[in-house]
VOGU-3710 file (C-alpha; in Angstrom, 3 decimals, decimal comma):
1> xxxxxxxxxx> 5,067/-28,740/-40,062  8,366/-29,216/-37,706  9,712/-26,112/-38,439  6,347/-24,301/-37,810  6,425/-25,636/-34,894  9,963/-25,105/-33,502  9,078/-20,896/-34,656  6,661/-21,400/-32,514  8,208/-22,482/-29,534  11,095/-19,924/-30,032
11> xxxxxxxxxx> 8,769/-17,231/-30,201  6,625/-18,663/-26,756  9,946/-18,862/-25,099  11,321/-15,326/-25,960  7,243/-13,835/-25,118  7,896/-15,165/-21,964  11,263/-14,514/-21,203  10,526/-10,798/-22,159  8,021/-11,045/-18,938  9,096/-9,452/-15,325
21> xxxxxxxxxx> 7,999/-9,395/-12,223  6,665/-6,341/-10,991  4,798/-5,188/-7,730  1,020/-4,699/-8,302  -0,002/-4,176/-4,640  1,786/-3,177/-1,530  0,171/-2,578/2,317  3,037/-1,244/3,646  3,500/-2,616/7,125  4,414/-0,162/10,209
31> xxxxxxxxxx> 4,263/-2,304/13,163  2,707/-4,440/15,854  -0,981/-4,576/15,928  -2,948/-2,745/17,317  -0,191/0,297/17,481  -1,243/2,399/13,905  -4,114/4,310/12,933  -7,020/2,629/11,859  -10,659/3,747/10,547  -13,730/2,182/11,207
41> xxxxxxxxxx> -12,174/-0,417/12,869  -14,431/-3,352/15,016  -13,890/-3,614/18,557  -10,894/-7,060/17,669  -10,302/-7,512/20,702  -12,582/-11,033/21,618  -11,204/-12,231/17,916  -7,428/-11,165/18,913  -7,320/-11,893/22,412  -4,355/-11,044/23,715
51> xxxxxxxxxx> -3,223/-8,849/20,961  -2,868/-12,285/18,922  -3,984/-14,327/16,471  -4,391/-18,426/17,038  -5,061/-21,607/15,232  -7,552/-18,822/12,857  -7,776/-18,108/9,008  -7,631/-14,724/7,346  -9,004/-13,650/4,238  -7,528/-10,607/3,098
61> xxxxxxxxxx> -8,980/-8,560/0,299  -6,278/-6,799/-1,959  -6,754/-4,864/-5,466  -4,105/-5,600/-7,813  -3,095/-2,745/-10,033  -2,760/-5,422/-12,862  -3,773/-9,044/-12,560  -1,108/-11,958/-14,164  -1,812/-15,340/-14,330  1,101/-16,005/-11,992
71> xxxxxxxxxx> 1,556/-14,435/-8,989  3,731/-14,054/-5,774  2,707/-13,017/-2,517  4,847/-11,282/0,541  4,387/-12,662/3,748  5,436/-10,615/7,149  7,085/-11,374/10,270  8,761/-8,387/10,254  7,254/-6,824/13,721  6,841/-9,709/15,311
81> xxxxxxxxxx> 9,050/-11,374/18,354  8,026/-14,907/17,404  7,843/-17,810/15,039  5,260/-17,262/12,655  3,805/-20,134/11,146  1,144/-20,176/8,353  -0,394/-23,366/6,488  -3,582/-23,426/4,144  -2,851/-20,363/2,040  -4,578/-19,870/-1,016
91> xxxxxxxxxx> -5,091/-16,606/-3,106  -8,624/-16,111/-5,538  -10,667/-13,315/-7,287  -13,122/-11,908/-4,890  -16,540/-12,127/-5,035  -18,162/-10,403/-2,229  -18,320/-9,921/1,426  -16,068/-13,246/2,088  -16,915/-15,185/-0,401  -14,328/-15,670/-3,566
101> xxxxxxxxxx> -15,341/-16,197/-7,441  -16,166/-20,617/-7,706  -13,057/-22,211/-9,104  -10,185/-19,407/-8,577  -9,000/-19,714/-5,650  -5,371/-21,003/-5,993  -2,780/-22,749/-3,176  0,106/-20,800/-2,749  3,403/-23,009/-1,888  6,583/-21,377/0,325
111> xxxxxxxxxx> 10,490/-22,543/-0,557  10,054/-24,537/-3,426  6,285/-26,537/-2,667  6,052/-26,694/0,965  2,268/-26,572/1,795  3,589/-24,611/5,309  6,087/-21,836/6,510  7,312/-20,253/9,670  8,577/-16,767/9,054  11,388/-16,119/12,039
121> xxxxxxxxxx> 10,774/-13,211/13,873  12,071/-9,454/11,689  11,766/-11,916/8,249  9,688/-11,150/4,995  9,438/-14,126/2,510  7,559/-14,245/-0,627  5,993/-17,271/-1,864  6,426/-19,832/-4,727  4,928/-18,353/-7,875  1,676/-19,070/-8,166
131> xxxxxxxxxx> -0,341/-20,135/-10,753  -3,851/-18,549/-10,761  -7,023/-19,990/-11,829  -8,319/-17,030/-13,501  -12,096/-17,152/-14,975  -11,907/-17,045/-18,730  -12,666/-13,927/-21,101  -13,279/-12,230/-17,827  -12,497/-8,450/-17,239  -10,618/-8,122/-14,149
141> xxxxxxxxxx> -10,623/-4,775/-14,052  -11,033/-3,235/-10,181  -11,870/-6,745/-9,132  -9,779/-7,371/-5,832  -7,868/-10,255/-4,813  -8,858/-12,698/-1,482  -5,666/-13,487/0,218  -6,508/-16,206/2,783  -3,922/-18,329/5,348  -4,657/-20,027/8,658
151> xxxxxxxxxx> -2,062/-19,173/11,546  -1,396/-22,217/13,167  -0,583/-21,783/16,504  0,026/-18,938/18,459  1,359/-15,845/16,278  2,488/-13,696/18,856  3,052/-9,937/17,810  1,005/-9,566/14,650  2,664/-7,437/11,988  0,091/-5,464/9,904
161> xxxxxxxxxx> -1,184/-2,668/8,144  -3,972/-0,300/10,169  -5,501/1,991/8,006  -6,523/-0,502/4,694  -10,179/1,122/4,147  -10,542/-2,000/3,249  -13,042/-4,916/4,141  -11,565/-8,080/5,080  -12,497/-10,932/6,633  -11,770/-13,866/9,842
171> xxxxxxxxxx> -12,602/-16,754/11,225  -12,731/-16,980/14,957  -9,825/-17,943/17,156  -9,197/-21,337/17,156  -11,828/-22,169/14,111  -8,888/-23,908/12,099  -7,955/-23,670/8,418  -10,926/-22,411/5,984  -8,638/-21,112/3,413  -9,346/-23,422/0,847
181> xxxxxxxxxx> -13,108/-22,906/0,957  -14,248/-20,099/-0,971  -17,605/-19,016/0,474  -17,974/-16,654/2,966  -19,502/-19,241/6,389  -16,878/-19,495/7,728  -15,220/-15,963/8,510  -18,195/-14,060/10,253  -15,744/-11,422/11,205  -14,457/-8,255/9,461
191> xxxxxxxxxx> -11,174/-5,932/9,863  -10,292/-2,381/8,000  -6,593/-3,586/8,108  -4,170/-6,051/6,509  -2,248/-7,875/8,781  0,581/-10,491/7,610  0,551/-9,972/3,724  2,334/-6,482/2,154  2,910/-7,129/-1,552  1,544/-8,888/-4,567
201> xxxxxxxxxx> 4,105/-9,080/-7,726  2,680/-10,600/-11,238  4,666/-11,611/-13,697  3,618/-8,813/-16,711  5,423/-7,588/-20,197  8,557/-5,856/-19,578  7,378/-2,877/-20,623  4,984/-2,557/-17,355  6,238/0,607/-15,126  5,046/0,917/-11,745
211> xxxxxxxxxx> 3,997/4,088/-10,395  4,043/4,288/-6,593  2,704/6,389/-3,807  5,289/7,209/-1,311  4,217/8,986/2,090  1,798/9,672/4,813  -1,710/9,830/5,637  -2,650/11,884/2,202  -1,571/8,931/0,557  -2,941/6,179/2,877
221> xxxxxxxxxx> -6,101/7,784/2,419  -7,545/9,228/5,598  -11,235/10,677/4,890  -11,700/9,020/2,025  -14,482/6,021/1,677  -14,693/3,040/3,101  -13,997/0,119/0,367  -14,683/3,431/-2,378  -10,943/2,844/-3,615  -10,149/6,815/-3,949
231> xxxxxxxxxx> -7,446/7,931/-2,620  -5,079/9,958/-4,675  -3,422/7,135/-6,276  -6,323/5,076/-7,213  -7,716/8,216/-9,067  -4,358/8,523/-10,850  -4,895/4,913/-11,361  -8,185/6,505/-13,292  -6,786/8,780/-15,175  -4,379/6,413/-16,728
241> xxxxxxxxxx> -6,746/4,151/-17,511  -8,726/7,495/-19,045  -5,651/8,748/-21,343  -5,463/5,457/-22,968  -1,649/4,107/-20,923  -1,601/0,793/-20,691  1,337/-1,114/-19,125  0,986/1,201/-15,898  0,496/0,317/-12,577  0,110/2,485/-9,581
251> xxxxxxxxxx> 0,491/1,422/-6,131  0,320/2,722/-3,123  2,860/2,958/0,290  1,504/5,086/2,455  1,667/4,806/6,051  -0,870/7,032/8,632  1,301/9,203/10,670  4,694/8,122/8,778  7,664/10,397/8,486  10,892/11,271/6,576
261> xxxxxxxxxx> 13,354/10,873/9,436  11,158/10,505/12,810  11,512/8,558/14,436  15,455/8,267/14,435  15,262/4,373/14,916  11,724/2,331/15,137  11,247/-0,087/17,965  8,371/-2,477/17,715  8,697/-3,066/21,845  7,674/0,710/22,039
271> xxxxxxxxxx> 5,640/1,083/18,752  4,102/4,967/17,129  1,444/4,978/15,119  3,354/6,252/12,045  5,971/3,362/11,944  9,368/3,351/10,699  10,699/6,750/8,995  10,401/6,711/4,829  14,213/6,645/4,986  14,203/3,423/7,489
281> xxxxxxxxxx> 11,489/1,802/6,084  12,535/2,677/1,589  14,754/-0,546/1,516  11,681/-2,858/2,334  8,897/-0,939/1,060  10,667/0,463/-1,980  13,695/-1,148/-3,175  13,389/-4,246/-2,045  9,953/-4,448/-4,427  10,510/-5,580/-8,298
291> xxxxxxxxxx> 9,769/-2,954/-11,080  9,131/0,578/-9,918  9,678/3,466/-12,413  8,506/6,427/-10,647  7,837/7,374/-6,893  5,836/10,062/-6,131  6,676/10,973/-2,467  4,199/12,914/-0,312  5,233/13,563/2,933  6,853/15,856/6,101
301> xxxxxxxxxx> 3,553/17,366/7,545  4,245/14,639/10,597  7,872/15,313/10,932  6,464/18,881/11,209  3,946/18,365/13,867  7,232/16,277/15,724  9,134/19,123/15,867  11,619/18,839/13,177  12,897/21,518/11,423  12,719/22,222/7,353
311> xxxxxxxxxx> 16,439/21,964/6,679  16,346/18,166/8,546  13,585/16,688/6,676  14,875/18,788/3,117  18,301/16,857/3,945  15,918/13,820/4,515  14,310/13,900/0,999  17,792/14,261/-0,672  18,898/11,321/1,224  15,881/9,126/0,141
321> xxxxxxxxxx> 15,712/10,529/-3,186  19,961/9,266/-3,846  18,882/6,235/-2,551  16,385/5,677/-5,362  17,993/6,744/-8,011  20,796/4,864/-7,627  17,848/2,322/-8,471  17,112/4,068/-11,407  13,800/5,282/-10,208  12,656/8,771/-10,900
331> xxxxxxxxxx> 11,276/10,654/-8,373  8,312/13,545/-8,573  8,455/15,430/-5,760  4,714/16,616/-3,772  3,823/19,636/-2,475  2,838/19,332/1,196  -0,807/20,167/1,623  -1,992/22,528/3,829  -2,883/22,034/7,665  -3,432/25,172/8,717
341> xxxxxxxxxx> -5,983/25,358/11,640  -5,777/21,533/12,357  -6,230/20,541/15,379  -2,878/18,451/15,055  0,385/19,993/16,050  1,037/20,890/12,064  -1,657/23,110/12,161  -0,111/25,994/13,948  0,319/29,443/11,532  4,136/28,927/12,451
351> xxxxxxxxxx> 4,004/25,295/11,570  2,254/26,592/8,067  5,522/28,721/7,305  7,739/26,098/7,721  5,390/23,567/5,168  5,301/26,547/2,746  9,477/26,872/2,714  9,595/22,959/2,567  7,271/23,323/-0,108  9,571/26,317/-2,100
361> xxxxxxxxxx> 12,161/23,579/-1,717  10,223/20,908/-3,373  9,041/23,147/-6,540  12,575/25,205/-7,062  15,496/23,039/-5,397  16,246/20,959/-9,035  16,367/17,513/-6,295  13,017/15,825/-7,615  12,634/14,845/-11,580  9,039/16,744/-11,656
371> xxxxxxxxxx> 6,541/18,069/-9,078  3,199/17,349/-8,409  2,059/21,040/-7,301  -0,947/19,355/-4,602  -0,869/21,966/-2,537  -1,799/24,264/-5,149  -4,380/21,798/-5,895  -6,026/21,772/-2,624  -5,080/24,770/-0,772  -8,029/27,794/-0,786
381> xxxxxxxxxx> -6,011/30,941/-1,312  -8,091/32,990/0,550  -7,326/31,175/3,877  -4,274/29,319/3,579  -6,248/25,905/5,039  -7,754/23,203/2,717  -10,707/24,240/0,139  -13,978/24,154/2,506  -15,568/21,599/0,072  -12,483/19,224/0,750
391> xxxxxxxxxx> -12,818/18,877/4,446  -15,816/16,820/5,141  -14,654/13,575/6,121  -16,078/10,396/3,262  -15,077/7,670/5,805  -16,934/8,487/8,797  -18,601/11,824/8,178  -18,501/14,724/10,143  -16,662/17,961/9,400  -13,212/16,116/8,766
401> xxxxxxxxxx> -10,212/17,144/10,737  -8,851/19,802/8,579  -5,397/17,833/7,928  -7,001/15,179/5,847  -8,537/15,767/2,137  -11,362/13,959/1,295  -12,688/11,984/-1,625  -13,164/15,162/-3,720  -9,679/16,518/-2,215  -7,661/12,993/-3,721
411> xxxxxxxxxx> -9,284/13,594/-7,012  -8,212/16,991/-7,281  -5,017/16,247/-6,177  -4,663/13,133/-9,006  -5,624/15,531/-11,710  -3,185/17,957/-10,603  -1,007/15,592/-11,960  0,797/15,890/-15,271  0,839/12,697/-16,918  3,720/13,601/-19,254
421> xxxxx> 6,449/14,327/-16,748  5,138/11,714/-14,548  5,884/9,075/-17,260  8,751/10,732/-18,439  11,833/7,708/-19,130
//
């Protein structure tokens, strides 16, 4: 009997040793609130007086691509200019509105068991591992996580991700700490942005692979539906499940307005909506996160709108790909979708000629490990613009902006990806 127990113990230790940390959700931070491009955002001026938070609790609702019994969460004061103190932090299974599934709220600790933490200006910090109280025998596929934390004192400038397209919940300012509560009563206010928390990692089997969508608003999901989870990385998740490819997680590191190479250096004191360039944020949003095996990089239209020449954008791609490949990450180049006739600066015929030159390089330049031809999937061959059925906005209604695909367009983009080349090792 002792021998059997010893063998079982050794197998358990080996199985645990085979696990690894892997990122299962990202909400890339891009600047201090309110600089950014939110969608369907309520007026928060009475809640976040002076664009700061004071003695209030935030309940951020995020969607892990894979659940694990052990997780760690990354909190960010990257764009703050004063120390940010958090306490009363919890993570649980989201139920509906601001409420959690009863019995699932799990305390978050920091720096070896502390119940509070102070993030200095510019600082990122992972929590201690959290042992999640997950419901037994429950299927958590497509379930969301509620991450709650109390901001002690005044926050100063709030680091955020504007375009979450997901409803999260806030207490009033001065309401105190309510993260331990599983009901919604203390959280009467809503936001369609994510504040302060920017990544979730989980302890997962070592065979797990993470695919990251990296880019601008067309990865972030502009014109998709609020709370619909129908950005192209979301639809890719559904395809992978349908194709019975277990152990593959898709995460989203898109930022509305982001550029490959611009600005040359991001200044939080003079913020722009798109945040730091892809090259500047690459370390924080990709290379510093665990378990990423493949990145699908879709970007460049905002650089063109800002006046960058194709050659400079292509050089930016070369720099970024080289850095990712040093980390063993495969990079899939996504062709840039059409903005022709859009009212933005990238909508002119001249910019479209430049866009097509970039796409020719992506397809034939040999830089990328594979290509996702999103342009072919979405373009109207007669006009050169987005297909008419992909233009009306799924977010807030109306005709759309002729730059961002809608829900149907994102579905077409995800369906165009060759899963074999995506998952090649």
